[in-house]
Structures are given as structure tokens and as C-alpha cells.
C-alpha positions in Angstrom: 0.0 0.0 0.0 1.4 3.4 -1.0 1.9 5.8 1.9 0.0 9.0 1.6 0.4 11.0 4.8 2.3 14.2 4.1 0.9 16.6 1.5 2.7 19.7 0.1 0.5 22.4 -1.4 1.5 25.4 -3.5 -1.0 28.2 -3.5 -2.2 27.0 -0.1 -3.2 30.4 1.3 -5.6 31.0 -1.6 -9.3 30.4 -1.6 -9.2 26.8 -2.7 -5.9 26.0 -0.8 -7.4 27.1 2.6 -10.5 25.0 2.2 -8.6 22.0 0.9 -6.2 22.3 3.9 -9.1 22.1 6.3 -10.5 19.0 4.7 -7.2 17.3 4.5 -6.3 18.0 8.2 -9.8 16.7 9.2 -8.9 13.4 7.6 -5.6 13.2 9.4 -3.1 14.4 6.7 -0.1 16.5 7.5 -0.2 19.6 5.3 2.7 22.0 4.5 3.0 24.8 2.0 5.5 26.3 -0.4 5.3 30.0 0.4 7.2 33.2 -0.2 8.2 33.2 3.5 9.4 30.4 5.7 7.7 29.8 9.1 4.4 28.4 10.4 0.7 29.1 9.6 -1.2 27.5 12.4 -0.4 23.8 12.1 1.0 24.2 8.6 4.7 24.4 8.0 5.8 27.0 5.4 8.8 26.2 3.2 10.2 29.0 1.1 10.3 29.1 -2.7 11.3 31.9 -5.0 9.9 31.4 -8.5 11.6 34.4 -10.1 15.0 33.3 -8.9 14.4 29.6 -9.4 14.9 28.5 -5.8 13.0 26.1 -3.5 13.9 25.0 0.1 14.7 21.3 -0.7 13.6 20.4 2.8 10.0 20.8 1.6 10.3 17.5 -0.2 11.5 15.5 2.8 8.9 12.9 3.6 6.4 14.5 1.2 4.2 11.9 -0.5 1.8 14.1 -2.5 2.1 17.6 -4.1 -1.0 19.6 -4.9 0.0 22.5 -7.2 -2.5 25.3 -7.0 -0.2 28.3 -7.5 -1.2 30.9 -10.0 -1.8 34.7 -10.1 -5.5 35.7 -10.3 -6.8 36.2 -13.9 -9.8 38.2 -12.6 -8.6 40.8 -10.1 -6.3 43.0 -12.2 -6.2 44.7 -15.6 -4.2 42.6 -18.1 -1.2 44.8 -18.7 1.6 43.0 -20.6 3.6 42.7 -17.4 0.6 41.2 -15.5 0.0 38.7 -18.4 3.6 37.6 -17.9 2.9 37.2 -14.2 -0.1 35.1 -15.0 2.0 32.9 -17.2 5.1 32.6 -14.9 3.1 32.0 -11.8 1.8 28.8 -13.4 4.3 27.6 -16.0 7.6 28.8 -14.6 6.4 27.6 -11.1 5.6 24.1 -12.3 8.8 23.8 -14.2 10.7 24.8 -11.1 8.9 22.0 -9.1 9.9 19.5 -11.8 13.5 20.6 -11.8 13.8 20.2 -8.1 12.0 16.8 -8.0 14.3 15.6 -10.8 17.5 16.4 -8.8 16.3 16.0 -5.2 15.8 12.7 -3.4 12.1 12.4 -2.5 9.2 10.1 -1.8 6.6 11.9 -3.9 4.3 9.4 -5.7 1.4 11.7 -6.6 1.2 15.1 -8.3 -2.2 16.9 -8.6 -1.8 19.8 -10.9 -4.4 22.6 -11.2 -5.5 23.5 -14.7 -8.5 25.4 -16.0 -11.4 25.0 -18.4 -10.0 28.1 -20.2 -7.9 25.6 -22.1 -10.9 25.0 -24.3 -10.9 28.7 -25.5 -12.6 31.8 -24.3 -16.0 31.0 -26.0 -17.1 27.6 -27.1 -20.7 28.8 -27.3 -23.4 26.2 -26.4 -21.5 23.1 -27.6 -20.6 20.5 -24.9 -16.8 20.0 -24.4 -15.0 17.3 -22.6 -11.4 16.3 -21.9 -10.9 15.1 -25.5 -12.2 18.3 -27.1 -10.0 20.6 -29.2 -8.1 23.3 -27.3 -8.4 27.0 -27.7 -5.8 29.5 -29.1 -6.4 32.7 -27.1 -4.1 34.0 -24.4 -5.6 32.0 -21.5 -5.8 28.8 -23.5 -2.2 29.1 -24.4 -1.2 29.7 -20.8 -3.2 26.6 -19.7 -1.8 24.4 -22.5 1.8 25.3 -21.4 0.8 24.8 -17.8 -0.4 21.3 -18.5 2.7 20.5 -20.5 4.8 21.5 -17.5 2.6 19.3 -15.3 2.9 16.3 -17.6 6.7 16.3 -17.1 6.1 14.7 -13.7 5.1 11.5 -15.5 8.8 11.1 -16.5 9.7 10.9 -12.8 7.4 7.9 -12.2 5.0 10.1 -10.3 1.2 9.5 -10.8 0.1 12.8 -12.4 -3.4 14.2 -12.5 -4.5 17.5 -14.1 -7.7 19.1 -12.8 -9.3 21.5 -15.2 -11.1 23.8 -12.8 -14.3 25.8 -13.7 -15.7 28.9 -12.0 -15.4 28.2 -8.3 -18.4 29.3 -6.2 -17.6 30.1 -2.6 -19.0 32.5 -0.1 -15.5 33.7 1.0 -14.3 35.0 -2.4 -13.9 34.3 -6.0 -16.6 34.8 -8.6 -19.7 34.5 -6.4 -19.4 37.7 -4.3 -18.9 39.7 -7.6 -22.0 38.1 -9.2 -24.0 38.6 -6.0 -23.2 42.2 -5.1 -25.1 43.9 -8.0 -28.1 41.7 -7.3 -28.1 42.7 -3.6 -27.9 46.3 -4.7 -30.9 45.9 -7.0 -28.7 46.5 -10.1 -28.2 42.9 -11.1 -27.9 42.2 -14.8 -26.7 39.5 -17.2 -23.3 40.2 -18.9 -23.0 40.4 -22.7 -25.6 38.2 -24.4 -26.3 36.4 -21.2 -26.4 33.2 -23.2 -22.8 32.2 -22.5 -22.5 29.1 -20.4 -20.7 29.2 -17.0 -19.3 25.9 -15.9 -19.3 26.3 -12.2 -18.4 24.1 -9.2 -19.0 24.5 -5.4 -15.7 24.9 -3.6 -16.4 21.9 -1.4 -17.0 19.6 -4.4 -13.7 20.9 -6.0 -11.8 20.2 -2.8 -13.4 16.8 -2.2 -12.6 16.0 -5.8 -8.9 16.7 -5.1 -9.0 14.6 -2.0 -10.6 11.8 -4.0 -7.9 12.0 -6.7 -5.2 11.8 -4.0 -6.8 8.7 -2.4 -7.7 6.8 -5.6 -4.5 5.5 -7.2 -6.3 4.4 -10.4 -7.1 8.0 -11.3 -4.6 9.7 -13.6 -4.6 12.0 -16.5 -7.1 14.9 -17.0 -10.4 15.6 -15.3 -12.8 18.5 -15.7 -13.6 19.9 -12.3 -17.1 21.3 -13.0 -20.6 20.5 -11.7 -22.6 18.3 -14.1 -25.1 21.1 -14.8 -23.6 24.3 -16.2 -25.9 27.3 -16.6 -26.0 30.4 -18.7 -24.9 33.8 -17.3 -28.5 35.0 -17.4 -29.7 31.9 -15.6 -27.2 32.3 -12.8 -28.0 36.0 -12.4 -31.7 35.2 -12.2 -31.1 32.3 -9.8 -29.1 34.6 -7.5 -32.0 37.0 -7.5 -34.5 34.2 -6.7 -32.4 32.9 -3.8 -31.9 36.4 -2.4 -35.5 37.5 -3.2 -34.2 40.4 -5.3 -35.6 41.3 -8.7 -33.3 41.2 -11.8 -34.8 43.4 -14.4 -32.1 45.6 -15.8 -30.9 45.2 -19.4 -27.7 43.2 -20.0 -24.4 44.9 -19.6 -23.1 45.4 -23.2 -19.9 43.6 -24.2 -18.2 46.8 -25.4 -18.7 48.4 -22.0 -16.8 45.5 -20.4 -14.1 45.7 -22.9 -13.6 49.4 -22.2 -13.2 48.7 -18.5 -11.5 45.3 -18.4 -9.4 45.1 -21.6 -8.4 41.6 -22.7 -9.7 39.9 -19.6 -13.2 40.9 -20.7 -13.2 38.0 -23.2 -13.1 35.5 -20.3 -16.3 37.1 -19.0 -18.2 37.7 -22.2 -17.4 34.2 -23.5 -18.3 30.8 -21.9 -17.8 27.1 -21.9 -20.3 24.3 -21.5 -18.1 21.6 -19.9 -18.9 18.0 -19.2 -18.2 16.3 -15.8 -18.8 12.8 -17.0 -15.2 11.5 -16.8 -14.8 12.1 -13.1 -18.2 10.7 -12.4 -17.4 7.4 -14.2 -14.6 6.8 -11.6 -17.2 6.8 -8.8 -16.9 10.4 -7.6 -20.3 11.9 -6.5 -21.0 15.6 -6.4 -22.6 16.9 -3.2 -23.8 20.0 -5.2 -24.7 19.1 -8.8 -27.5 21.7 -9.1 -27.3 25.5 -9.1 -30.2 26.5 -6.8 -29.2 24.2 -3.9 -25.6 25.4 -4.4 -26.6 29.0 -4.2 -28.8 28.4 -1.2 -25.9 26.7 0.6 -23.5 29.5 -0.1 -25.8 32.6 0.2 -28.2 31.8 2.9 -27.4 31.3 6.6 -28.8 27.9 7.2 
């Protein structure tokens, strides 16, 4: 039986990393982070890494059995200047290449590598067609970032490490991410769909995402690429209306035109105006079950104090 006790997370202080840490610790795992600073964060040991200068504290790999790579600069919180686009790329591709380089030259016990990816790999807008893990990949900026990110992750296979890529959709969580941004206008009675409103949003409850990662850690037969999305994606207009229904707020304003978003958001507007209708079949065929497959119960869980 393969030992899986000590788990090293990159991006551990982010939205997903924090929730994942809580779940792993509740199951008895020891969790440590790669971080910009060395020290402690509660029960979590922080090992230092410096992506820009290509350095990692090699002690981080001592007795580590699993690496979960969640590191990556936000694609939604800043305007896409050329320098920030480079940061988006380096924080994913350069960081993963650095992990590979150190694992290649450092004695370790790592047997599993879970690499974050994103459904943006399919392209900014695949309209209403269903896409799955075998679908053609996109050619826009984010798609290229994710393609290179996955290539860097796949290097782990050459080290005899079981490697899994998780193509993450729009994560819904009360603590941050997309949901508060979608919810605030509705709360203020200025909720409106974006662009055509017909673009599909392939979403996932943060608990389902984190449980899926735990599932992939614990099930040795799982390898390769899996979409991390709920089975029932919804259009932007449907989600906006659903938020209004759950919060008992009317949604009656006209859609926000695409050109307005492009004026205010630049290149990143394309990731909001477009959409993807992504299948979750592959992970379900392994036996994984979603706790939150449907939109309204998900929103009720996250938005209402129950």
C-alpha cells in the first residue's frame, strides 16, 4: 500500500488552498505549503520558494508523498497589462517547471502530483456546444497559458509520479472568487446579465472541488485529465436570475453590453463575455459523486445562513 500522509501544497493560502487544507487535516493528513516566506501558519509548516530566482527549500520534499499544485496569479482581479500577463504565465508555467527541476534532482518520496489547470484551455468562448477532456483546445491567451501549464505538469510522469490534471471551472464560494462579484449587484438591485447572457458558465461548489482533489489523492487508479465542474452548467443570465431568486431580489435591468466590459477590463473581458459548456462525465465514471450538482441548492448553501 502506497503511503499518503504528508501533502505539500502550492497556493495553499488561496481560496481553494485554505478549504482543501481544512478538509485534509480533518482526515488526518499533515499539510505543508510552499510559500514566499518560511515559518508556520497554524499547524501548517511553510517552506520557502522563489519562483523568479528559481529556488526552493529542498527540505520541503523531505517525507512528502503528494504535491498539490494550486499556484497561480488571479486572472480576474487585475487589468491585463503586458507585465501582468507575464505574471499570470510565470506563476503557473515557470512555477511548475521549477517544481519539476527540483524533483528531478532532489531525493524524494513523492508518488502523486495533482496539478491545477483550467477550463479556459478550451478557449474563451465555445458557445453552447458541450466540451469534454478530448475536445479541441483554444488559441487565445488564457488557452495558451493553460496548455503550457499542462505540458509542464505532464513532465512529472517522466519521474514515475502519478500525475493528474484538474481543469477547474468557475469556483463558487462565499469567502471569495466569482460569487461575491456576481451577487453584489443583485443585492444592490442593479443585477444584470453580462453580454448576451447566453454564454455558459461551468461552475463548481468549492467543497466539491476540494473533495474531488482529496478523491484524486486517495484513488490511485485516477490519472490523466479531469474536468472539475458541476454536471449542470448554466448560462450567465440563468445564474443571475437564480441569485435573484435565492436572495429575493428582482433582476430586471438590461444586459451589460460587451463593449462596456471591454472598455473597463481590456483583454480579460473576453473571459467574462465568452463561456464554456463543460462535461463532468469522466470524473463521475470513476465513482466520484457531487454533493452540489445543481445550481439553486448550491446558491442556497452559499448565500443563505442555514
